[in-house]
N, C-alpha and C positions, 0 to 999 in steps of 0.2 A: 717295665719302660726302662731302655736304656739311656742312661747321665751320658752324654756326650762329654767329650774334652775339648777345649780349644783348638787344638789343631786336628781335630775329628769333624771340623763344620762344614767339609766337602761329603762326608761321607752322610754325613744328617741329613743333607739335604737332597741326597739322593735319595736316603730313605724315607724321607718324607712324600717324596713325591711319589716314590713307590707306593707308602701306606694311600696316598690319594686317588690314585691308579687303581689299585686294589677294591677302593670304596665304590668309584665308579663302577667297574666291573659287577660289582654283586650286586649293584642297584638298577642296571640298566641290560640292555640286550647288545649293546655292541662289544665284540671279541677284541681284549686289547690286549690279551694275553700274551701275546708276541712282545708288544713295548715292554711288557712287565718282565720278562724271562731277560729280556737286552739290559734293561735297567738293573734286574737284579745281579746279573753279569758283570755290569760295569763296577755296581756299587763293593760287590767282591774281591774283583782286582784292584778297584782305589783303596779298598780298605788292607789288602793284603801288601800292597805297594807301601803304604802309609806306615804299617806296623814293620816293615821290612827295614828304614830307615830311620828310626825314632833316634833324636837326640838324646843325651842322657838326661836331659830336664824332660823332655816328653816321659822318658822311663821312668824318671821318678814321678809323676802325674798319675803313671799307670800304677804305678806301684801304691799309689794312694787312692787309688779311683775309690771310692764309695761302695761301689757294686761288688768290690774284688772277694772273692771267700777266703775267709779267714778259718780259724783253729775248728772252731766248731761244724763248720761245711764241711772239712774235710773228716772229720770225726764220723758225720753221718754218713759219707758218698766213698772215703778211700778204708776206711777200717770198720771193724765190728765188734761188737762184746765189749765197748769199753765200758771202763766202771771206774769212773772220778773216784781219786782220790783226795782229801781236804787237811789243810793245816800244817805248819810249822813246828807243830809241839813246844812253841814258845810265846806266840803273840797271837795269831790269827790264821785266818785263810783268805789270801791274796787271788779276788777274780781276774787280776791280769793275768798270772800264768797257771795254768790247769794241767793237769797231769792225770795218769792211772793208767792200769792194765786195758789192753787192748790184742785184737787179733790184728794181724795183716795177711791177709790169706790163710792158711791155717796155722802159722807162726804164731806165739804170743810174744808181747813186745809191752816193754815200757814207754807210753806216749806221753812227749810233756810238751807245751807251746804256751806262746801268747796269744791272748783273744782280745780283739779290740773290739768287738761288737758291729753290729750293724745297721742300729738307728739311735736314734738320740739316749733314749732310756738304757739300753744296753752298753752301750759305749761310756757312760757314767759310770754304770754297774761295773764296767771292766777296765775304767781307769785309762780308755784308752792305749790299751796293752801296756801302759807303762809301769812294769813288776816293781814290788816294794819289796825292803827287805823280808818280810815274810813269805814272798814268794819263790825270790831265789832259796832261802830256805827249805821253803819244799819241795824245789827242784833236786836238791841235794838231798833231802829223807827219802824221795823215790828214786833217785839213782844208787844210793845205796841199799834200798831193797830188791834194786833190779839186779845188782851185784851180788846182793846174797842169793835170790833164787836162779839169778843165769840166764836173765831175760835181755835180750838187745832194747838198745835204749835210741829212740826216736824221737829228735825234737823238731817244732814246726816254729820256725822264729820267723815273727811279725812285730815289729815294734820299734818305735821311733828312739828310743831310749829308755832307762829306766827311770822311775820316776824322781823328780829332781826336790820335792819338798821338803820342808824343815823336818816334817815328823819322819820322814824317811832316812835321813841326815842321823836323825837322834837314835834313830832302832839301829843304825850301822848299816847304812847300805853300799857303801865302799868295802867292806868287811866281807857281807854277804855275796856282792857280784864275786868277788877273790875268791872267795871258799866255791862258789858254785862252779867258777873255770878250771878249781885245783880239782873239783870234785869229779868233772867232765874228764880231766888227762888222765885222774887214776883208775878209771873205768876198767874193771877187768871181764868186762862182756863189749860185745862189737856197741857202736855209736855213730847213727848216721844224722846231721845234722840239716835240715833243707831250710834255706832261706826263702821264704814264699810271699815275700811283700816286702818291708822295710827291715833292714838289718841296721839297728844302729847304734852304734856306739859298744860299751860295755855290758849294757842292759842284752844286747845280740850276742856278744861274745861268751857272756857267760852262761848261754844254751846251746853253742856252736862250737866246742872246741873238741871237735870230734876226730877221727880218722879218715873221715870222707863227711866232706862239707858238699852241698848241690845250691843250685839257684835254679829260681823260676827265669825262664828266659826275659821277663821284663819286672823283674825283682831288682833290690837295690841294696847296696851294703858298703856300709862306711863308717869313719868312726865321729861322724858330726854330719848334721844336717846341711845337704848346700846351702839354705838359709842362713844358718849360723855360721858357715866358714866364710859366707859373703859377707856378715855382719861384722867376722874379726878381721878380714881383710882389706875391706873397701869400706867400712861405717855404714854399710847398706844391703838391705836382703836385697834389692833392688837386682843386683848381680848374680842371682842363685843361678841361675843359668849358664853363666861363665863358671860358678866353683865345680857346679857337679861337673862339667867339661874337664877341669883341671884334676878333679880329686879320684877320676876314674873308678866310678860308682856302680858301672853297671853291671850284668854277667860275663859279658863277654869282654869287656876288661878284665876283669878280676882273672877270670880264666887263664888269660894270657900273663898275666902277672904271677900266677899259679898261686893264688888266695884260696880260690874254691879248686874242686876237682870235676865238676859236671855241670853241664845245663841241662837243666827240664824243659824241654819245649813245653809252649803254652797253644792253644787256639789260638787261630787267625783273629787278630782282634783282641788280646788280650783273655785272661783267666776269667775275667769279670761277663765275656761273653756266652761261654758255655763253661761254668763251674763244672759240672759233671765229667765233660772232656777232659778239663785241667786235673779233677783229682784221679782220674785213671790215669795218665800219664805220670803224675805223682806216685802213685802205688807202686807203677812197673817201676820206675825208677829206683824207689826203696828198695823195693823186692830184690832185685838185682844186686844192688850194693850188699844186702845182707846175705844174700847165697854166698858171695865171695869171701864176706868178714865170719861169719860162722864158723867157717872153715879153719880160723886162726885161733890160738892161744892166747890167755891173759897177757904174756909177756911181750908176744909179738904186736898184738894190740895195742899196748901200752908204748913200746918204741915206735910205730908208726906213727903217732901221735906227737909223741917228742920231734921226731926227725920232722914230720910235716911242719911243724909250726918254727922251728930252727932254721927253714930253710926259707921262710918267708922275707921276702926283702933281702934276701944273700945275692951278690953277684954271680 
């Protein structure tokens, strides 16, 4: 059952009415199939028009939707032969950042990403996708392994930010994020990063410093959450919608600003309405990028990353 967001209430009302009519049709002899088809068409049009004009704050809500597919969902639908590799060889195995060998089509890759979880128990297990130092050190280890084996690196970014707890700071959170960013930039193999949900602060950049950065249509990418920005600027999180507008967090804004390179379309109504369709679109987009990047040598790839990030913010 779909969980509706606040701005989807008109769609929810129509779909509830359709469900009632279907129940009536199945229980009686009255043919109301025509009315059902009319309402279904109306609902589809309303959904398309609603999602075609989302505000930045509404896109933020979609990016955080509890039913939105996460790393494990894409592993099951987009990639094959995933072999997880755990541990940073220093402290432990962070469950917020997962990685390992995988295949995309017939191509072997190193796949790394944030996992948020999809219910209370799994969200606690994966720390809501907020990586700790050992998670970023694991990512560094896997990127180094990919470089030695000549495997392209694909990262799926979906985090509100790196874990800000005391224990993370004690274990060197800032350094781990910086080292992970450095490892991305120094890779001698192709790297494609995709913001599939939230891309928050350094916790996202540490896995997204690639020569090609993609974003799902309704994902967000920012240095701080809209609520955090509003709390700083206006001393209240109630103005998060204003902050989201000002921060240019959407894929469309970031493409115009050349912070990202490509927008990956989502099924109408968001990835949570059709996870399989979203997974197929994701796989096609990544495969297309890798087809081009795998033709380039290490020096070209590293130069592309350097030039790409130096251009951000330039006039």
